[in-house]
C-alpha positions in Angstrom: -25.8 -7.0 -39.3 -23.5 -4.1 -38.5 -25.2 -1.5 -36.2 -24.1 1.7 -34.5 -25.1 3.3 -31.2 -25.4 7.1 -31.4 -25.3 8.5 -27.9 -23.6 6.4 -25.2 -25.5 7.6 -22.1 -27.8 5.9 -19.7 -30.5 4.5 -22.0 -27.8 3.1 -24.4 -25.9 1.4 -21.7 -28.9 0.2 -19.8 -31.0 -1.1 -22.6 -29.8 -0.9 -26.3 -26.2 -2.1 -26.0 -26.9 -5.2 -23.9 -29.8 -6.1 -26.2 -27.7 -5.9 -29.3 -24.9 -7.9 -27.7 -27.4 -10.7 -26.9 -28.7 -10.8 -30.5 -26.6 -13.2 -32.6 -27.6 -11.5 -35.8 -26.2 -8.1 -34.8 -22.7 -6.7 -34.4 -22.0 -3.3 -32.9 -19.4 -1.6 -35.1 -19.5 2.0 -33.7 -20.1 3.7 -30.4 -20.6 7.4 -31.1 -20.9 10.2 -28.6 -19.9 13.9 -28.7 -18.1 13.3 -25.4 -15.1 11.1 -26.5 -14.7 9.5 -23.1 -18.2 8.0 -23.2 -17.7 6.3 -26.6 -14.2 5.1 -25.6 -15.6 3.8 -22.3 -18.2 1.8 -24.2 -15.5 0.2 -26.4 -13.5 -0.8 -23.4 -16.5 -2.0 -21.4 -18.1 -4.1 -24.1 -14.9 -5.2 -25.9 -16.1 -4.4 -29.4 -16.7 -1.5 -31.8 -14.9 1.7 -32.7 -15.3 5.0 -30.7 -16.2 8.1 -32.8 -17.5 11.5 -32.0 -19.2 12.5 -35.3 -22.3 10.5 -36.3 -21.7 11.4 -39.9 -18.7 9.2 -39.9 -20.9 6.3 -39.0 -23.4 7.2 -41.7 -20.6 7.3 -44.3 -19.8 3.6 -43.6 -21.6 1.4 -46.2 -21.3 -1.6 -43.8 -23.6 -0.1 -41.2 -27.2 -1.0 -41.9 -28.9 0.2 -38.7 -28.5 2.7 -35.9 -30.0 3.3 -32.5 -30.5 7.0 -31.7 -30.0 7.4 -27.9 -29.2 11.1 -27.8 -31.1 14.0 -26.1 -34.4 14.7 -27.8 -33.2 17.7 -29.8 -31.1 15.5 -32.0 -33.6 12.8 -32.6 -35.1 14.2 -35.8 -31.8 15.5 -37.1 -29.9 12.2 -36.8 -32.8 10.0 -37.8 -33.4 12.0 -41.0 -29.7 12.1 -41.9 -29.5 8.4 -41.3 -32.4 7.4 -43.4 -31.2 9.6 -46.3 -27.8 7.9 -45.9 -29.6 4.5 -46.4 -29.6 3.4 -42.8 -32.5 1.9 -40.7 -33.3 3.7 -37.5 -34.5 2.8 -34.0 -35.0 6.2 -32.3 -35.5 6.5 -28.6 -38.7 8.0 -27.4 -40.1 10.6 -27.9 -39.8 10.7 -31.6 -39.0 14.4 -31.4 -39.3 17.5 -29.3 -42.4 18.8 -31.2 -44.9 17.4 -33.7 -43.5 19.2 -36.7 -40.1 17.5 -36.3 -41.8 14.1 -35.9 -43.9 14.7 -39.1 -40.7 15.5 -41.0 -39.2 12.2 -39.8 -42.3 10.4 -41.0 -42.1 12.2 -44.4 -38.5 11.2 -44.9 -39.3 7.6 -43.9 -42.0 7.5 -46.6 -39.6 9.0 -49.1 -36.7 6.6 -48.4 -38.5 3.5 -47.4 -36.0 2.8 -44.6 -37.2 1.5 -41.3 -38.0 4.1 -38.6 -39.2 2.7 -35.3 -39.6 4.7 -32.1 -38.5 3.3 -28.8 -41.9 2.7 -27.3 -40.6 -0.5 -25.7 -43.8 -1.3 -23.8 -45.4 -2.5 -27.1 -43.0 -5.5 -26.8 -43.8 -6.3 -23.2 -45.6 -9.6 -22.6 -47.7 -8.1 -19.9 -48.9 -5.3 -22.0 -49.5 -7.7 -24.9 -51.5 -10.0 -22.6 -53.8 -7.1 -21.6 -54.3 -6.0 -25.2 -55.2 -9.6 -26.1 -57.8 -9.6 -23.3 -59.3 -6.3 -24.5 -59.3 -7.5 -28.1 -61.1 -10.6 -27.1 -63.9 -8.5 -25.5 -63.3 -9.6 -21.9 -63.8 -6.0 -20.7 -66.5 -5.2 -23.2 -66.6 -1.7 -24.6 -63.6 0.3 -23.2 -65.2 3.8 -22.7 -62.7 5.5 -20.4 -59.0 5.1 -19.5 -57.4 6.8 -16.5 -53.6 7.4 -16.7 -51.6 8.1 -13.6 -47.8 8.7 -13.6 -47.1 10.6 -10.4 -44.0 10.8 -8.2 -42.9 12.7 -5.2 -40.3 15.5 -6.0 -38.5 13.4 -8.7 -37.4 15.9 -11.3 -34.4 14.4 -13.3 -31.2 16.3 -13.5 -32.7 19.6 -12.5 -31.1 22.4 -14.7 -29.8 19.9 -17.3 -31.0 18.5 -20.6 -34.2 16.9 -19.2 -35.5 20.3 -17.9 -34.4 22.5 -20.8 -37.3 22.9 -23.3 -35.0 23.7 -26.2 -33.3 20.3 -25.7 -36.1 18.0 -24.4 -39.2 19.7 -25.9 -41.1 19.2 -22.6 -40.9 17.6 -19.2 -43.0 15.0 -17.4 -45.5 14.6 -20.3 -42.9 14.0 -23.0 -40.6 12.0 -20.8 -43.0 9.7 -18.8 -46.3 10.4 -20.4 -45.3 9.3 -23.8 -44.9 5.7 -22.5 -48.2 5.7 -20.6 -50.2 7.2 -23.5 -48.5 4.7 -25.9 -49.7 1.8 -23.7 -53.2 3.1 -23.8 -53.2 3.5 -27.6 -51.6 0.1 -28.2 -54.1 -1.7 -26.0 -57.1 0.2 -27.4 -56.1 -0.3 -31.1 -54.6 3.2 -31.7 -57.9 5.1 -31.9 -57.8 8.5 -33.6 -57.9 11.4 -31.1 -60.5 14.1 -31.8 -60.3 16.7 -29.0 -57.7 17.5 -26.4 -57.8 19.9 -23.4 -54.9 20.1 -20.9 -52.7 22.1 -18.6 -49.0 21.7 -18.1 -47.5 23.2 -15.0 -43.9 24.4 -14.3 -44.0 24.9 -10.6 -41.9 23.0 -8.1 -38.5 23.3 -9.8 -38.5 26.9 -10.9 -36.2 28.0 -8.1 -33.4 25.4 -8.7 -31.3 26.4 -5.7 -34.2 25.9 -3.3 -35.6 22.7 -4.7 -35.7 20.0 -2.0 -35.9 16.4 -2.9 -35.5 13.0 -1.1 -32.6 10.7 -1.9 -30.4 11.0 -5.0 -31.6 12.9 -8.1 -31.8 10.6 -11.0 -30.0 11.9 -14.2 -27.5 13.7 -12.1 -27.4 16.5 -9.4 -29.0 19.9 -9.9 -27.1 22.4 -12.1 -27.6 25.7 -10.2 -26.9 27.8 -13.3 -29.0 25.6 -15.5 -32.5 26.0 -17.0 -35.9 24.8 -15.8 -38.7 25.7 -18.2 -40.6 22.4 -18.7 -43.6 20.9 -17.1 -43.2 19.0 -13.8 -46.9 18.1 -13.8 -49.7 17.8 -16.3 -53.4 17.1 -16.5 -55.5 16.4 -19.6 -58.7 15.1 -21.1 -58.4 13.4 -24.5 -61.4 12.3 -26.5 -60.8 9.7 -29.2 -62.9 7.7 -31.6 -62.5 5.0 -28.9 -62.3 5.7 -25.2 -61.9 9.0 -23.4 -58.5 9.3 -21.7 -57.8 11.2 -18.5 -54.2 12.1 -17.8 -52.8 12.9 -14.3 -49.0 13.1 -14.4 -46.2 14.6 -12.4 -42.4 14.3 -12.1 -42.8 16.2 -8.9 -45.8 16.7 -6.6 -46.3 17.6 -3.0 -48.0 14.3 -2.3 -45.6 11.5 -1.0 -47.2 8.7 -2.9 -46.0 7.3 -6.2 -49.0 6.3 -8.5 -47.8 4.6 -11.7 -50.7 2.7 -13.3 -53.3 2.7 -15.9 -57.0 1.9 -15.4 -59.0 0.5 -18.4 -62.7 0.8 -17.8 -65.2 -1.2 -19.8 -68.9 -2.0 -19.6 -68.2 -5.7 -18.8 -65.1 -5.3 -16.6 -62.1 -3.2 -15.8 -58.3 -3.7 -15.5 -55.5 -1.9 -13.7 -52.0 -2.4 -15.0 -48.9 -1.6 -12.9 -46.4 0.4 -15.0 -43.3 -1.2 -13.4 -44.2 -4.9 -13.3 -46.8 -4.9 -16.1 -48.9 -7.2 -13.9 -52.6 -6.4 -14.1 -55.8 -7.2 -12.2 -59.1 -7.7 -14.0 -62.3 -6.8 -12.2 -65.5 -8.2 -13.5 -68.6 -10.3 -12.7 -68.8 -14.1 -12.8 -71.7 -16.4 -11.8 -73.7 -13.4 -10.5 -70.9 -12.2 -8.2 -68.2 -9.6 -8.4 -64.9 -11.3 -9.4 -61.3 -10.4 -9.8 -58.2 -12.2 -11.0 -54.7 -11.6 -12.2 -53.9 -13.2 -15.6 -50.5 -15.0 -15.8 -47.9 -14.3 -18.5 -44.3 -15.0 -19.1 -42.3 -11.9 -18.1 -39.8 -10.7 -20.7 -37.1 -8.1 -21.2 -39.0 -5.8 -23.5 -35.9 -3.9 -24.6 -34.4 -7.2 -25.9 -37.6 -8.0 -27.7 -37.7 -4.5 -29.2 -34.1 -4.8 -30.5 -34.8 -8.4 -31.8 -37.9 -7.2 -33.6 -36.0 -4.2 -35.1 -33.3 -6.4 -36.5 -35.9 -8.8 -37.8 -38.1 -6.3 -39.5 -35.1 -4.9 -41.4 -34.6 -8.3 -43.0 -38.3 -9.1 -43.5 -39.9 -5.7 -44.2 -42.5 -6.3 -41.5 -44.0 -3.1 -40.2 -43.8 -3.1 -36.4 -46.4 -1.5 -33.9 -43.6 1.0 -33.0 -43.4 2.3 -36.6 -43.4 6.1 -36.9 -46.8 6.0 -38.6 -48.3 4.7 -35.4 -46.2 6.7 -33.0 -47.2 10.0 -34.7 -50.6 9.6 -33.1 -49.2 9.9 -29.6 -46.9 12.8 -30.8 -50.0 14.6 -32.0 -51.8 14.1 -28.7 -48.9 15.4 -26.6 -48.5 18.4 -28.9 -52.2 19.2 -28.5 -51.9 19.0 -24.7 -49.1 21.5 -24.8 -50.9 23.7 -27.3 -54.1 23.6 -25.2 -52.1 24.6 -22.1 -50.6 27.5 -23.9 -53.9 29.0 -25.0 -56.0 27.6 -22.1 -58.6 26.2 -24.5 -59.6 22.9 -26.0 -57.9 21.8 -29.2 -59.8 20.0 -32.0 -57.8 17.6 -34.1 -58.4 17.0 -37.8 
């Protein structure tokens, strides 16, 4: 199957490209990037493909069946929609789009064209996350009534002043960049319950004065751009009620507490579980033989990006609807939009 990579930056080189190269049923025909040197470097590095700068050249090639959209967020909906209308199947990196309205348009076009549109919520393909979901589905934790989500880091704003911190490009900050993965894990493990009410506050505090921002080590996604823009959230808090559990969110790219806290707590009436975001290992806390008891279930670790790409290629051939389909991802997009909307008006949002 001929595929194309649209956007040859970090996520493409770290995850998408290596996964396609390992899949014997896929062949990368194009590397596309508006910066010619990036596309050319990919051709040279991987020894395959054609370097182009205009994604519409890719879409005009009838041999190409599928694309990965690995661009900044503002182009996610534009390229995905154009691709589906050109008869291509799409794996679009997270978030689906900058705002809910763009994601809804992507969903609408997917329904119209019938082409595959999956969103890059790679944790749904992680064996650790799937093992936890299986445990929950089997009732080991009982009724999950509350989930606590923590994605907090110490002064870790990415590429301050660049695409990540410019709302017109990214759509948001810590919530839309990190929070989308954490909320997606919660929704996947809990069966994608419908959200009913959302209240939240998003804060743009620590990076507002770019020239005076102090951070440890090296800034990921590049050094600060002193003449750049910083108008997104560096921290967020929210309470989400769903038809399943209540979800509490505590997130921050940057906080003045030097402790990284990247985990999710699932709290049930028979037991609880804490999953570590990085390793996906989790501990279950419950009662056994009249005593408190805890254990760490074993699972076979996997590269979830490779599994995601393999499933993407497979579903194009079989028509199978994956758990990363836009129809499912739209639930998380709706929750994140409601958090931002609630923050703007400082009131609770009720969802239909």
